[in-house]
C-alpha positions as CSV (number, residue, x, y, z in Angstrom):
1,M,0.0,0.0,0.0
2,P,1.1,3.6,-0.6
3,V,3.4,4.4,2.4
4,Y,6.1,5.7,0.1
5,L,6.1,8.8,-2.1
6,P,9.1,8.7,-4.4
7,P,11.1,11.8,-5.5
8,I,9.8,13.5,-8.6
9,S,12.9,15.5,-9.5
10,R,14.7,15.4,-12.9
11,R,16.4,12.3,-11.6
12,R,13.1,10.7,-10.8
13,F,13.5,7.8,-13.3
14,L,16.9,6.8,-11.9
15,K,15.8,7.1,-8.3
16,R,12.6,5.1,-8.9
17,S,14.5,2.4,-10.7
18,L,16.9,2.1,-7.8
19,A,14.1,2.1,-5.3
20,A,12.2,-0.6,-7.2
21,S,15.3,-2.8,-7.4
22,A,15.8,-2.6,-3.6
23,L,12.2,-3.2,-2.5
24,M,12.0,-6.1,-0.1
25,L,9.0,-8.3,0.8
26,A,8.4,-6.1,3.9
27,G,8.4,-2.9,1.9
28,G,10.8,0.0,2.0
29,C,13.0,1.8,-0.5
30,A,16.6,2.0,-1.7
31,T,19.2,3.0,0.8
32,P,19.2,6.8,1.0
33,K,22.1,9.1,0.6
34,S,24.3,9.7,3.6
35,T,27.6,11.3,4.6
36,A,30.6,10.1,6.5
37,D,29.3,11.7,9.6
38,G,25.8,10.3,9.5
39,E,22.5,10.2,7.7
40,G,20.0,13.1,8.1
41,W,16.2,12.6,8.3
42,A,13.4,15.1,8.5
43,L,10.9,13.8,11.1
44,L,7.4,15.3,11.1
45,S,4.1,14.4,12.8
46,D,0.5,15.6,13.1
47,I,0.4,17.9,10.1
48,H,-3.5,17.9,10.1
49,I,-3.9,19.3,6.5
50,A,-7.4,20.3,5.4
51,A,-8.7,20.8,1.9
52,D,-9.4,24.4,2.8
53,A,-5.9,26.0,2.8
54,N,-7.3,28.9,4.8
55,L,-8.7,26.8,7.7
56,I,-7.5,27.8,11.1
57,H,-7.6,25.6,14.2
58,G,-6.2,26.6,17.6
59,N,-5.0,29.9,16.1
60,V,-2.9,27.9,13.6
61,N,-3.2,27.7,9.9
62,M,-2.0,24.1,9.3
63,T,-1.3,24.7,5.6
64,R,1.0,27.6,6.3
65,N,2.8,25.6,9.0
66,L,3.6,22.7,6.6
67,R,4.7,25.1,3.9
68,L,7.2,26.7,6.4
69,V,8.5,23.3,7.4
70,T,8.9,22.3,3.8
71,E,10.8,25.4,3.0
72,E,13.2,24.8,5.9
73,V,13.7,21.1,5.1
74,V,14.5,21.9,1.5
75,A,16.9,24.7,2.5
76,R,18.7,22.6,5.2
77,P,22.5,22.9,4.6
78,E,23.2,19.3,5.6
79,P,22.1,16.5,3.3
80,V,18.6,15.2,4.1
81,S,18.1,11.6,3.1
82,G,14.4,11.5,3.4
83,V,11.3,12.6,5.2
84,L,9.1,10.5,7.6
85,I,5.7,11.7,8.7
86,S,4.2,9.8,11.6
87,G,0.5,10.1,11.1
88,D,-2.5,12.4,11.4
89,L,-1.9,13.6,7.8
90,A,-5.4,14.9,7.5
91,Y,-7.2,17.5,9.5
92,K,-10.0,15.7,11.2
93,S,-11.7,12.8,9.3
94,G,-9.4,11.9,6.5
95,E,-11.3,13.2,3.5
96,V,-10.1,12.5,-0.1
97,A,-9.7,16.3,-0.7
98,D,-7.5,16.5,2.4
99,Y,-5.1,14.0,1.0
100,A,-5.1,15.7,-2.3
101,A,-4.0,18.9,-0.5
102,V,-1.3,16.9,1.4
103,L,0.1,15.6,-1.9
104,G,0.3,19.2,-3.2
105,L,2.1,20.5,-0.1
106,L,4.6,17.7,-0.1
107,R,5.4,18.1,-3.8
108,P,8.3,20.7,-3.2
109,M,10.2,18.2,-1.1
110,R,9.7,15.4,-3.6
111,E,10.8,17.8,-6.4
112,H,13.9,18.5,-4.3
113,G,14.7,14.8,-4.6
114,L,13.5,13.6,-1.2
115,P,11.6,10.4,-0.7
116,I,8.7,10.7,1.8
117,H,7.5,7.9,4.0
118,L,4.0,8.1,5.6
119,A,2.3,6.6,8.6
120,L,-1.4,6.9,9.5
121,G,-2.9,8.3,12.7
122,N,-6.4,8.5,14.3
123,H,-7.5,11.4,12.1
124,D,-6.7,9.5,8.9
125,Q,-9.0,7.3,6.8
126,R,-7.1,4.4,5.3
127,E,-9.3,3.8,2.3
128,H,-9.5,7.5,1.4
129,F,-5.7,7.8,1.7
130,W,-5.2,4.8,-0.6
131,T,-7.7,6.1,-3.1
132,T,-5.8,9.4,-3.3
133,L,-2.5,7.8,-4.1
134,P,-3.2,5.2,-6.8
135,D,0.0,5.8,-8.7
136,D,2.4,5.6,-5.7
137,K,1.8,2.1,-4.4
138,S,5.4,1.3,-3.7
139,T,5.1,-1.3,-1.0
140,L,3.3,-4.6,-0.6
141,V,0.5,-5.2,1.9
142,N,2.1,-6.5,5.1
143,P,-0.2,-7.4,6.8
144,P,-3.4,-7.1,4.8
145,A,-5.5,-4.0,5.5
146,R,-2.7,-2.3,7.3
147,Q,0.1,0.0,6.2
148,T,3.6,-1.2,7.2
149,A,7.0,-0.8,5.8
150,I,10.7,-1.3,6.5
151,V,12.9,1.7,5.4
152,R,16.5,0.5,5.2
153,T,19.2,3.1,5.8
154,R,22.9,3.0,6.3
155,H,22.9,3.1,10.1
156,A,19.4,1.8,11.0
157,N,16.2,0.3,9.8
158,W,12.9,2.2,10.3
159,F,9.9,0.0,11.0
160,V,6.8,2.1,10.1
161,L,3.6,0.7,11.7
162,D,-0.1,1.4,11.4
163,S,-2.0,2.2,14.7
164,L,-5.1,3.6,13.1
165,M,-8.1,1.9,14.8
166,V,-11.2,4.0,14.2
167,T,-11.0,7.4,12.3
168,G,-11.8,10.2,14.8
169,A,-11.4,8.0,17.9
170,S,-8.3,8.9,20.0
171,P,-6.9,5.5,21.0
172,G,-5.0,3.3,18.6
173,I,-4.1,-0.3,18.2
174,L,-1.7,-2.5,16.1
175,G,-3.5,-5.8,16.5
176,G,-2.3,-9.3,16.7
177,V,-1.6,-9.8,13.0
178,Q,0.5,-6.7,12.7
179,R,2.4,-7.5,15.9
180,A,3.2,-11.0,14.6
181,W,4.5,-9.5,11.3
182,L,6.6,-7.1,13.3
183,A,8.2,-9.8,15.4
184,R,9.1,-11.8,12.3
185,A,10.4,-8.8,10.5
186,L,12.6,-7.8,13.5
187,D,14.0,-11.3,13.7
188,Q,14.8,-11.3,10.0
189,N,16.6,-7.9,10.3
190,T,19.1,-8.0,13.1
191,D,22.0,-6.5,11.2
192,K,21.2,-2.9,12.2
193,P,19.5,-1.0,14.9
194,A,15.7,-1.1,14.6
195,L,13.7,2.1,15.0
196,I,10.0,1.8,15.5
197,V,7.6,4.5,14.2
198,V,4.0,4.4,15.4
199,H,1.6,7.3,15.5
200,H,0.3,6.6,19.0
201,N,2.1,7.0,22.2
202,P,2.9,4.2,24.6
203,A,0.8,4.0,27.8
204,L,3.6,4.1,30.5
205,P,3.5,5.6,33.9
206,G,6.5,6.8,35.9
207,A,9.9,8.3,35.2
208,M,13.1,6.3,34.9
209,G,15.9,8.8,35.8
210,S,18.3,7.6,33.1
211,P,21.3,9.7,32.0
212,L,19.4,10.7,28.9
213,E,16.5,11.8,31.0
214,R,18.7,13.9,33.2
215,S,20.4,15.5,30.2
216,A,17.0,16.2,28.6
217,Q,15.6,17.5,31.8
218,S,18.4,20.0,32.2
219,M,17.4,21.4,28.8
220,G,13.8,21.6,29.7
221,I,12.6,19.2,27.0
222,L,11.9,16.1,29.1
223,R,8.4,15.6,30.6
224,P,7.8,13.0,33.3
225,L,6.5,9.9,31.7
226,D,3.2,10.1,33.6
227,S,2.5,13.5,32.1
228,L,4.1,12.9,28.7
229,L,2.4,9.5,27.9
230,G,-1.3,9.7,28.9
231,A,-3.0,6.3,28.9
232,A,-6.5,7.2,27.9
233,A,-5.8,8.0,24.2
234,S,-2.6,5.9,23.7
235,L,-1.8,2.6,22.0
236,E,-4.1,0.0,23.5
237,D,-1.7,-2.9,23.0
238,T,1.3,-1.1,24.4
239,T,2.1,-4.0,26.7
240,E,2.0,-6.5,23.9
241,L,4.2,-4.4,21.7
242,L,6.8,-3.8,24.4
243,E,6.9,-7.6,25.0
244,I,8.2,-7.7,21.4
245,L,10.5,-4.8,21.5
246,R,12.2,-5.0,24.9
247,P,13.9,-8.5,24.6
248,R,15.1,-7.8,21.1
249,R,18.0,-5.6,22.0
250,H,18.7,-4.4,18.5
251,V,15.4,-2.4,18.8
252,K,16.7,0.9,20.0
253,A,13.8,3.5,19.9
254,W,10.1,4.0,19.6
255,F,9.2,7.3,17.8
256,F,5.7,8.6,18.0
257,G,3.4,11.6,17.7
258,H,-0.2,12.0,18.7
259,T,0.2,13.9,22.0
260,H,1.3,17.1,20.2
261,R,4.2,17.4,22.6
262,W,8.0,17.3,22.3
263,G,9.8,15.0,24.7
264,V,12.5,12.4,25.1
265,T,12.9,9.7,27.7
266,H,13.8,6.0,28.3
267,D,11.7,3.1,29.5
268,E,12.9,0.7,32.1
269,S,14.7,-1.5,29.5
270,G,16.7,1.4,28.1
271,L,14.5,1.8,25.0
272,C,14.5,5.4,23.8
273,L,11.0,7.0,23.6
274,V,10.9,10.1,21.3
275,N,7.7,12.2,21.1
276,F,7.5,14.3,18.0
277,P,6.2,17.9,18.2
278,P,3.2,18.6,16.0
279,V,3.7,20.6,12.8
280,A,0.1,21.8,13.3
281,Y,-1.6,23.1,16.4
282,L,-0.8,22.6,20.0
283,F,-2.8,21.2,22.9
284,D,-0.9,23.1,25.5
285,E,0.0,26.7,25.1
286,G,3.7,27.5,25.2
287,R,5.0,24.1,23.9
288,P,6.9,24.0,20.7
289,N,5.5,23.0,17.3
290,G,7.7,22.2,14.3
291,W,9.8,19.2,13.3
292,V,12.9,17.2,14.2
293,H,16.2,16.9,12.3
294,A,17.6,13.4,13.1
295,M,21.2,12.5,12.2
296,L,21.5,8.7,12.4
297,K,25.0,7.6,13.4
298,P,26.7,4.4,14.5
299,G,25.6,3.8,18.1
300,G,22.9,6.5,18.3
301,A,21.3,9.6,16.8
302,R,21.5,13.3,17.2
303,L,18.0,15.0,17.4
304,E,17.6,18.7,16.8
305,L,14.3,20.4,17.5
306,R,13.4,22.9,14.8
307,C,10.6,25.1,16.1
308,L,8.3,27.0,13.7
309,D,8.8,30.0,16.0
310,H,12.6,30.4,15.9
311,A,12.3,32.7,18.9
312,H,10.9,29.9,21.0
313,K,13.2,29.0,24.0
314,D,13.4,25.4,22.8
315,H,14.4,26.1,19.2
316,G,17.6,24.3,18.2
317,Q,17.7,22.1,21.3
318,V,19.8,18.9,20.7
319,V,19.4,15.5,22.3
320,N,22.1,12.9,21.6
321,L,20.6,9.4,21.9
322,V,22.9,6.5,22.7
323,W,21.4,3.1,21.8
324,R,21.1,0.6,24.5
325,A,23.6,-2.2,24.6
């Protein structure tokens, strides 16, 4: 199913040919470009695009925000290998016209030569999304009726999952079939760190006090887990997913959106938990919205928060993740 939007630059034919030759059974695309120092990714979440480009929600014009992020990603001086958007692509109920608007707004990044990988959130509608992208079905269905992919990179493999349960309902779920697929896929891909991308946040109470947490807390970006990861609207099968992730030590991080908050922490097993800020509106006044530039490196990743408001106190904050042993 269409989790991958290929570049549409002048080199599109070559890039698509390379991507097609590298597709694996589990999905994904060709290994992206990287440098000796690492591999950069633009990580976005909760863009909430409406067909009406003038629509404002929470004093925010969502179309304007995505345009600003797109301009900054394209202008980024370091090489960006690709873009990953972790769900809630559509404004509210995932209308076909919303996804048509999403495609139009993402076009400048694709014309810049960037591949874009998409996950779905609770404000998306799976069938409407698939209907809108009939020409970009670049991965196979694994498992049926869900949208999953493995994106293989030089320093890690992204595992993009589908937690959409019911459009418009806050909680999410992966389900037994998708979890079984993930367990098999992880066991078949142990050569690199595995990074999990799910729209919904894990339901985990308590704070762990790890070195990463203390570092993040000193910069003001860490929230205690009980306030960062609310249970009511989170991933319903968190426990079952963690039973898959925790013992597989090559799984290093769970990246998610949904809460419209920026935060970084660890769970009790040392698994990194990274909460993306929203591109769109905020739930809590004063928090940052924007995107994250992630530089994947051997042994970890460097995350830089890029606030839409460059005057925000958190703009440019950096967290260096060190993968668990």
